[in-house]
C-alpha positions as CSV (number, residue, x, y, z in Angstrom):
1,M,0.0,0.0,0.0
2,I,2.8,2.5,0.9
3,A,4.9,1.6,-2.2
4,G,1.8,2.0,-4.4
5,L,1.0,5.4,-2.9
6,L,4.6,6.6,-3.4
7,F,4.4,5.5,-7.1
8,L,1.2,7.3,-7.6
9,V,2.5,10.5,-6.0
10,S,5.7,10.3,-8.2
11,A,3.7,9.7,-11.4
12,Q,1.5,12.8,-10.7
13,D,4.1,15.2,-9.3
14,P,7.5,15.5,-11.1
15,L,8.9,17.3,-8.1
16,A,8.3,14.3,-5.9
17,L,9.6,11.6,-8.3
18,R,11.4,8.6,-6.8
19,A,13.4,7.1,-9.6
20,D,15.9,5.0,-7.5
21,T,15.7,1.3,-8.1
22,L,16.7,0.2,-4.6
23,S,13.7,-0.7,-2.4
24,L,14.1,0.3,1.2
25,R,12.7,-2.7,3.1
26,H,13.1,-1.6,6.7
27,D,14.3,1.4,8.7
28,A,17.8,1.2,10.0
29,L,17.9,3.0,13.4
30,H,21.5,2.5,14.5
31,Y,24.7,0.8,13.5
32,E,27.5,-0.4,15.8
33,A,30.6,-1.1,13.7
34,R,33.7,-2.8,15.0
35,V,36.7,-2.4,12.6
36,E,40.0,-4.2,12.8
37,L,42.6,-2.4,10.6
38,P,45.7,-4.6,9.8
39,A,49.3,-3.5,10.5
40,A,50.3,-5.2,7.2
41,G,48.4,-6.4,4.2
42,N,44.9,-5.3,3.3
43,R,42.6,-7.8,5.0
44,I,40.2,-6.3,7.4
45,R,37.8,-7.8,10.0
46,M,34.4,-6.3,10.6
47,E,31.4,-6.8,12.9
48,V,28.3,-4.7,12.3
49,R,25.3,-4.8,14.6
50,A,22.3,-2.9,13.5
51,R,18.9,-2.1,15.1
52,W,16.0,-2.0,12.7
53,R,12.3,-1.0,12.8
54,I,10.6,-3.7,10.8
55,A,8.2,-2.7,8.0
56,S,7.2,-6.0,6.5
57,T,7.9,-9.8,6.4
58,E,10.6,-9.2,3.8
59,P,14.2,-10.2,4.9
60,V,16.5,-7.5,6.3
61,R,18.9,-6.5,3.5
62,L,22.5,-5.5,4.0
63,D,24.7,-4.3,1.1
64,L,28.1,-5.9,1.1
65,D,30.6,-6.8,-1.6
66,T,30.9,-10.5,-2.4
67,V,34.7,-10.5,-1.7
68,F,33.9,-10.8,2.1
69,K,33.4,-14.1,3.9
70,V,30.7,-13.9,6.5
71,S,31.7,-15.9,9.6
72,R,28.6,-15.2,11.7
73,A,25.1,-13.8,11.3
74,E,22.4,-13.2,13.9
75,V,18.9,-11.9,14.0
76,G,17.5,-11.1,17.5
77,G,20.5,-12.8,19.1
78,R,19.8,-16.1,17.2
79,P,22.2,-17.5,14.6
80,V,20.9,-17.4,11.0
81,T,22.3,-18.3,7.6
82,P,22.3,-15.3,5.3
83,Q,21.3,-15.6,1.7
84,R,23.4,-14.0,-1.0
85,R,21.7,-12.1,-3.8
86,G,24.4,-10.2,-5.7
87,F,25.8,-7.5,-3.4
88,A,22.9,-8.1,-0.9
89,L,23.0,-10.2,2.3
90,L,19.4,-11.2,3.2
91,L,18.6,-12.0,6.8
92,A,15.2,-13.7,7.5
93,H,13.3,-12.6,10.5
94,D,10.0,-13.4,12.3
95,R,9.1,-10.0,13.5
96,R,5.9,-8.0,12.8
97,P,5.7,-4.6,11.2
98,G,6.5,-1.9,13.9
99,D,8.7,-4.3,15.9
100,T,12.4,-3.6,16.4
101,V,15.2,-6.1,16.1
102,W,19.0,-6.3,16.2
103,T,21.0,-8.0,13.5
104,L,24.7,-8.9,13.5
105,V,27.1,-9.8,10.7
106,A,30.8,-10.6,11.2
107,Y,33.0,-10.9,8.1
108,E,36.5,-10.4,6.8
109,G,38.2,-9.9,3.5
110,V,40.2,-7.5,1.3
111,P,38.3,-4.4,0.2
112,Q,38.3,-3.8,-3.5
113,D,36.6,-0.4,-3.2
114,G,35.1,1.9,-0.6
115,L,38.0,1.5,1.9
116,V,41.4,2.6,0.6
117,I,44.5,1.1,2.3
118,R,48.0,2.3,1.4
119,G,51.5,2.1,2.8
120,E,53.0,0.1,5.6
121,G,53.8,0.7,9.3
122,T,53.6,4.3,10.4
123,A,53.3,5.4,6.8
124,R,50.0,3.4,6.5
125,T,46.8,5.3,5.6
126,V,43.3,3.9,5.6
127,F,40.3,6.0,4.5
128,A,36.7,5.2,3.7
129,D,35.4,6.7,0.4
130,N,31.8,5.7,0.2
131,W,30.0,8.0,-2.3
132,P,27.5,7.1,-3.7
133,D,26.9,3.4,-2.9
134,R,30.5,2.3,-2.4
135,A,30.2,1.7,1.3
136,R,29.2,-1.8,0.4
137,G,32.8,-2.3,-0.4
138,W,33.6,-2.6,3.3
139,L,30.6,-1.7,5.5
140,A,27.5,-3.9,5.7
141,T,24.5,-1.4,5.8
142,Q,21.3,-0.5,3.9
143,N,23.1,1.8,1.6
144,H,20.8,4.6,0.4
145,P,20.5,8.3,1.4
146,G,16.8,7.8,2.2
147,D,17.6,5.6,5.2
148,K,19.7,7.5,7.8
149,A,20.8,6.1,11.1
150,T,23.0,6.9,14.1
151,V,26.4,5.1,14.2
152,S,29.0,4.2,16.8
153,W,32.5,3.1,15.9
154,S,35.1,0.9,17.6
155,I,38.3,1.0,15.5
156,A,41.3,-1.1,16.3
157,A,44.4,0.4,14.6
158,P,48.2,-0.1,14.9
159,L,49.8,2.2,17.5
160,G,51.3,5.3,15.9
161,L,48.3,6.0,13.7
162,G,45.7,8.6,14.6
163,V,42.0,7.7,13.9
164,V,39.1,9.8,12.9
165,A,35.4,8.9,12.4
166,N,32.0,10.5,12.6
167,G,30.9,12.2,15.8
168,A,32.6,12.7,19.1
169,R,35.6,10.6,20.2
170,T,34.5,8.8,23.4
171,G,37.8,7.0,24.3
172,V,41.0,5.4,23.2
173,D,42.3,2.2,24.8
174,S,45.8,0.8,24.1
175,S,46.7,-2.8,24.3
176,G,50.1,-4.0,23.1
177,P,50.7,-2.8,19.5
178,I,47.0,-2.0,19.0
179,A,44.9,1.0,20.1
180,T,41.1,0.9,20.0
181,W,39.4,4.2,19.2
182,R,35.7,4.8,19.9
183,F,33.4,7.4,18.3
184,Q,29.7,8.1,18.7
185,M,27.4,9.9,16.3
186,D,24.2,10.7,18.0
187,Q,22.4,12.3,15.0
188,P,21.2,10.1,12.1
189,I,23.3,10.5,9.0
190,P,23.3,8.8,5.5
191,V,25.5,5.8,5.0
192,H,27.6,7.5,2.3
193,T,28.9,9.9,5.0
194,M,29.7,7.1,7.5
195,V,33.5,7.0,7.5
196,V,36.7,6.0,9.3
197,G,40.2,7.2,8.6
198,A,43.6,6.4,10.0
199,A,47.1,8.0,9.4
200,R,49.8,9.8,11.2
201,F,48.0,13.1,11.6
202,A,49.0,16.5,12.8
203,T,45.9,18.0,14.3
204,A,45.3,21.7,14.9
205,E,42.2,23.5,16.1
206,V,41.7,26.6,13.9
207,G,38.9,28.1,16.0
208,R,35.5,27.6,17.6
209,A,32.2,28.5,16.1
210,G,28.9,29.3,17.8
211,C,30.4,30.8,20.9
212,P,29.4,31.6,23.6
213,A,26.2,29.7,23.4
214,R,27.6,26.5,21.9
215,C,31.3,26.4,21.1
216,I,31.9,24.0,18.2
217,P,35.6,23.0,17.8
218,V,36.7,23.3,14.2
219,S,40.0,21.4,13.5
220,V,42.3,20.4,10.7
221,M,43.9,16.9,10.5
222,S,46.7,16.7,8.0
223,F,49.6,14.4,7.1
224,L,52.7,15.7,9.0
225,P,54.6,17.2,6.0
226,D,51.5,19.3,5.0
227,S,50.5,20.7,8.4
228,A,51.7,24.3,7.7
229,F,49.5,24.6,4.6
230,A,46.5,23.2,6.5
231,V,46.6,26.0,9.1
232,D,47.7,28.9,7.0
233,G,45.9,28.0,3.8
234,P,42.3,27.5,2.9
235,F,41.2,26.4,6.4
236,R,42.3,29.5,8.4
237,R,38.8,30.9,8.4
238,A,37.0,27.5,8.6
239,H,35.4,28.3,11.9
240,Q,34.2,31.7,10.5
241,M,32.5,29.8,7.7
242,V,30.5,27.8,10.3
243,D,29.3,31.0,12.0
244,F,28.5,32.6,8.7
245,M,26.5,29.6,7.4
246,A,24.7,29.3,10.7
247,E,23.4,32.8,10.2
248,R,22.1,31.9,6.7
249,F,20.9,28.3,7.3
250,G,20.3,27.9,11.0
251,P,22.3,26.4,13.8
252,Y,25.2,24.1,12.9
253,P,23.7,20.6,13.1
254,Y,26.5,18.7,14.9
255,A,28.9,19.1,17.9
256,E,32.2,19.5,16.0
257,L,33.8,19.6,12.6
258,R,37.1,18.2,11.3
259,H,38.7,18.9,7.9
260,V,40.8,15.8,7.0
261,Q,43.5,15.1,4.4
262,S,42.7,11.7,3.0
263,S,42.6,9.3,0.1
264,T,39.3,10.2,-1.4
265,I,38.9,10.1,-5.2
266,F,36.9,13.4,-5.0
267,G,38.3,16.9,-4.4
268,G,36.3,16.9,-1.2
269,M,33.7,14.6,0.4
270,E,31.2,15.9,2.9
271,N,31.3,13.1,5.5
272,S,29.3,14.2,8.5
273,T,31.6,16.0,11.0
274,A,34.7,14.7,9.2
275,I,35.2,16.2,5.8
276,F,37.7,14.4,3.6
277,Y,39.9,16.1,1.0
278,D,42.1,14.8,-1.7
279,Q,45.6,14.3,-0.3
280,R,47.3,15.2,-3.6
281,A,45.5,18.5,-4.1
282,W,46.2,19.2,-0.4
283,S,49.9,18.4,-0.7
284,A,50.2,20.5,-3.9
285,G,48.5,23.5,-2.3
286,R,45.6,23.4,-4.8
287,L,42.8,23.5,-2.3
288,G,41.1,26.8,-2.1
289,E,38.5,28.4,0.3
290,G,35.8,27.6,-2.2
291,I,35.9,23.9,-1.8
292,V,36.1,24.3,2.0
293,A,33.0,26.5,1.9
294,H,31.2,24.0,-0.4
295,E,31.9,21.0,1.9
296,T,31.1,23.0,5.0
297,A,27.7,23.9,3.5
298,H,27.1,20.2,3.0
299,Q,26.9,19.7,6.7
300,W,23.5,21.4,6.5
301,F,22.4,20.3,3.1
302,G,23.3,16.7,2.1
303,D,24.2,15.6,5.6
304,A,21.6,17.0,8.1
305,V,19.0,17.4,5.4
306,S,19.5,14.5,2.9
307,Q,17.7,13.8,-0.4
308,S,15.2,11.0,-0.2
309,D,16.2,9.8,-3.7
310,W,19.5,10.1,-5.5
311,H,17.8,11.9,-8.4
312,H,17.2,14.9,-6.1
313,L,20.9,15.4,-5.6
314,W,20.7,19.1,-6.4
315,L,19.2,19.5,-2.9
316,S,22.7,18.5,-1.7
317,E,25.2,19.7,-4.4
318,G,23.3,22.7,-5.7
319,F,22.9,24.0,-2.2
320,A,26.5,23.4,-1.3
321,T,27.6,25.1,-4.5
322,Y,25.5,28.1,-3.7
323,G,26.8,28.0,-0.1
324,A,30.3,28.6,-1.5
325,A,29.0,31.5,-3.6
326,L,27.4,33.0,-0.5
327,W,30.8,32.8,1.2
328,A,32.4,34.5,-1.8
329,E,29.8,37.3,-1.4
330,H,30.5,37.5,2.3
331,T,34.3,37.8,1.8
332,A,34.4,39.7,-1.5
333,G,31.1,41.6,-1.7
334,V,28.6,41.5,-4.5
335,E,31.3,41.0,-7.1
336,G,32.5,37.9,-5.4
337,L,28.9,36.5,-5.7
338,R,28.5,37.5,-9.3
339,G,31.9,36.1,-10.2
340,A,31.0,32.7,-8.6
341,M,27.7,32.7,-10.5
342,R,29.3,33.6,-13.8
343,Q,31.7,30.7,-13.4
344,A,28.7,28.4,-12.6
345,A,26.8,29.6,-15.7
346,A,29.9,29.0,-17.9
347,R,30.0,25.4,-16.6
348,V,26.3,24.8,-17.4
349,R,26.6,26.3,-20.9
350,S,29.6,24.1,-21.7
351,A,28.2,20.8,-20.2
352,E,26.5,18.0,-22.1
353,A,24.1,17.8,-19.2
354,R,22.5,21.1,-20.3
355,A,20.3,19.1,-22.7
356,R,18.7,17.2,-19.8
357,P,16.7,18.4,-16.8
358,I,18.0,18.5,-13.2
359,L,15.4,15.9,-12.2
360,D,16.4,13.3,-14.6
361,P,14.8,9.9,-13.9
362,A,16.3,8.5,-17.1
363,E,19.8,8.7,-15.6
364,S,20.5,5.4,-13.8
365,R,24.2,5.8,-13.3
366,L,24.7,7.4,-9.9
367,M,28.2,8.7,-10.7
368,S,26.8,10.5,-13.7
369,L,24.6,12.5,-11.4
370,L,27.7,14.4,-10.4
371,N,27.2,16.8,-13.3
372,A,26.8,20.6,-13.9
373,N,23.0,20.2,-13.6
374,N,23.1,19.1,-9.9
375,Y,26.0,21.4,-9.0
376,Q,26.1,24.6,-11.0
377,K,22.6,24.7,-12.4
378,G,21.3,23.7,-9.0
379,S,23.0,26.7,-7.5
380,W,21.4,28.9,-10.2
381,V,17.9,27.6,-9.1
382,L,18.6,29.0,-5.7
383,H,20.2,32.2,-6.9
384,A,17.3,33.1,-9.3
385,L,14.8,32.2,-6.5
386,R,16.6,34.7,-4.2
387,G,16.3,37.4,-6.9
388,L,12.7,36.6,-7.3
389,L,11.7,36.5,-3.6
390,G,14.2,39.0,-2.1
391,D,16.7,38.2,0.7
392,S,14.3,38.2,3.6
393,A,11.9,35.6,2.3
394,F,14.7,33.6,0.6
395,F,16.9,33.1,3.7
396,D,13.9,32.6,5.9
397,G,12.9,29.8,3.6
398,L,16.3,28.2,3.7
399,R,16.3,28.3,7.5
400,T,12.8,26.9,7.7
401,F,13.7,24.1,5.3
402,A,16.9,23.2,7.2
403,S,15.0,23.2,10.5
404,R,11.9,21.2,9.3
405,Y,13.9,18.4,7.7
406,R,16.9,18.5,10.0
407,H,18.3,15.0,10.5
408,G,15.8,13.7,8.0
409,N,15.1,13.5,4.3
410,A,13.4,15.6,1.6
411,L,12.4,15.7,-2.0
412,S,12.3,18.8,-4.3
413,R,8.6,19.0,-3.6
414,D,9.3,19.5,0.1
415,F,11.6,22.5,-0.6
416,A,9.2,24.0,-3.1
417,Q,6.4,23.8,-0.5
418,V,8.5,25.5,2.2
419,M,9.5,28.3,-0.1
420,A,5.9,28.9,-1.2
421,E,4.7,28.8,2.4
422,V,7.3,31.3,3.6
423,S,7.0,33.7,0.7
424,G,3.2,33.4,0.4
425,R,3.6,33.0,-3.4
426,D,2.7,30.3,-6.0
427,L,6.1,28.9,-7.0
428,D,5.1,25.7,-8.7
429,W,5.7,27.2,-12.2
430,Y,9.2,28.2,-11.1
431,F,10.3,24.9,-9.7
432,L,8.8,22.9,-12.6
433,Q,10.6,25.0,-15.2
434,S,13.9,25.1,-13.2
435,L,14.0,21.4,-12.3
436,T,12.1,19.6,-15.1
437,Q,13.0,21.6,-18.2
438,P,16.4,21.1,-19.9
439,G,18.6,24.1,-20.7
440,Y,18.0,27.8,-20.0
441,P,16.6,30.8,-21.9
442,V,18.5,31.9,-24.9
443,L,17.3,35.4,-26.0
444,E,17.5,37.6,-29.0
445,V,16.8,41.2,-28.1
446,W,15.9,44.0,-30.6
447,T,15.3,47.7,-29.9
448,R,13.5,50.0,-32.4
449,P,12.6,53.7,-32.0
450,V,9.0,54.4,-32.9
451,G,8.0,58.0,-32.5
452,D,8.4,59.1,-28.9
453,S,8.9,55.5,-27.7
454,V,11.3,52.7,-28.1
455,T,10.1,49.1,-28.6
456,V,12.0,46.2,-27.1
457,E,11.3,42.8,-28.6
458,I,12.7,39.7,-26.9
459,T,12.5,36.3,-28.6
460,Q,13.4,33.0,-27.0
461,V,15.5,31.0,-29.5
462,Q,16.8,28.2,-27.3
463,D,16.6,24.6,-28.5
464,P,12.8,23.9,-28.9
465,A,13.3,20.7,-26.9
466,W,14.1,22.9,-23.9
467,G,10.7,24.5,-23.9
468,I,9.7,28.1,-23.2
469,Y,10.9,29.8,-20.0
470,R,9.0,32.3,-17.9
471,I,10.9,35.2,-16.3
472,P,8.7,37.7,-14.4
473,G,10.1,41.2,-13.9
474,L,13.2,40.7,-16.1
475,V,15.3,43.8,-15.7
476,L,16.6,45.6,-18.8
477,E,18.9,48.6,-18.7
478,L,18.1,51.0,-21.6
479,D,20.9,53.7,-21.9
480,G,21.3,53.9,-18.1
481,R,17.7,53.6,-17.0
482,R,16.0,50.4,-15.8
483,V,12.8,48.9,-16.9
484,T,11.2,45.5,-16.4
485,V,9.6,43.1,-18.8
486,D,7.5,40.0,-18.0
487,L,8.9,37.3,-20.2
488,D,6.0,34.8,-20.5
489,A,5.9,33.8,-24.2
490,P,8.1,32.8,-27.0
491,R,8.2,36.5,-28.2
492,V,7.4,39.5,-26.1
493,S,7.3,43.1,-27.3
494,R,7.1,46.2,-24.9
495,S,7.3,49.9,-25.5
496,F,8.9,52.5,-23.3
497,P,9.3,56.3,-23.5
498,R,12.4,57.5,-25.4
499,T,15.0,59.5,-23.6
500,G,17.4,60.1,-26.5
501,G,17.9,59.6,-30.2
502,G,18.7,56.5,-32.1
503,S,18.3,52.9,-30.9
504,P,19.2,52.7,-27.2
505,A,21.8,50.1,-26.0
506,V,20.2,47.4,-23.9
507,T,21.6,45.2,-21.2
508,V,19.6,42.2,-20.1
509,D,19.5,41.3,-16.4
510,P,22.4,43.7,-15.5
511,D,22.5,42.3,-11.9
512,G,22.9,38.7,-13.0
513,W,19.9,37.1,-11.3
514,W,18.9,34.7,-14.1
515,L,20.7,31.9,-15.9
516,L,20.3,32.9,-19.5
517,E,22.2,33.7,-22.7
518,V,21.7,36.7,-24.9
519,R,22.6,36.4,-28.6
520,T,23.0,39.0,-31.2
521,P,20.3,38.6,-33.9
522,F,22.9,39.2,-36.7
523,G,20.7,41.6,-38.6
524,R,17.6,39.5,-38.9
525,E,14.4,41.5,-38.9
526,P,12.3,40.9,-35.8
């Protein structure tokens, strides 16, 4: 009944589509993960206990690579024999919907992906790299952003290595050549942000945010040779970013934040409370404040508020991209914001993804969702909305959205409803064109003097497959004075009083609030 209802809602409302193929059978409430990292070689030993709220008679599903040998499995404290179905471990249960039950799986093997192990001895590094569904390469979980859970870690690592994981460190016990590190994450987070890391770290606190009400330590963990760059480079204002974004988005959702040099394949990865950055870019000094601001914004959007379905990834990446643009505005003024948005627009115009919508149910490859639509075009959805609503309603809406779905999940429909509610305006047209239409408006603009007036004619000439766009109150600058035009048809013509001779020069959207392109009509008659 629930699945059928979700399908019906998705079919009727494109802003609530659920295109992911993974079926969430039960609700994971908490994971307890015990990790044994080897001093040599790449074989790991794991034990994952999980507490579930049962939704049906279907088996509990855990995603885990087939390279691992399962030595023990339990449901409700009783041994069971798991069934293998591809990357899925299926554990039968006898509980009723609404019941809770603990499961346990113990396994060992050599990770092929998701946990990167390099070096030997004190030069050894181990880092999880889960996005999007690569946690199954080492961590047995229900691996989907729509199912968030709290997590606790017990990580056994060789002495001499420092360890980091999500949440607060609750203890370190040494026994012979091994130290066991414990961490506790009390807020539910998506599996792709559940990580561990181990290396010889130099750790420095760069400052505290949220003081005096709630002082949040913000620290940097770098490999020893790169510690100076960590403190003096792009992280020196990392605590100020948290304070700034708390003003824009609402209170920081966690108790601390660490920026970590790591083995991620991405430039940065927004793991909750423990952001990982590419070690090579870090060592080469190629990290800038922009990426730090992007990953910091993810702590609100992507981590605390997570998309319910991968195809709504813009709620994570578009928001983080715009968060970095807001930081640029804060540090460099309006020109910093406009520069960031011009760069984002250039990426959209040059990307193959421009021919597809942001909400793209036809795209089944999760890695391919990391495209200019979900990042840069997603940031333009927010920027144009800000220009449409004004700062007060826009930022009130962001804070309301972040608060209402804090530590939960949302779809694009949820965000659209919040913004309509806060602004008191019908915004369906805006979100439907921004998220479900490909491309952006491409305009040809003519001006013609006619007696005491000047006629401005605007024609939309974008690819017909992109559809027609609506832009209310589009600002034009005519020889230094500003007028507005409601662009609501393929061709719009408006007349204004003349203030000089000849055909006035026209600038479309001089303040840069809309993602659009203006082309010279090359002498064609309007």
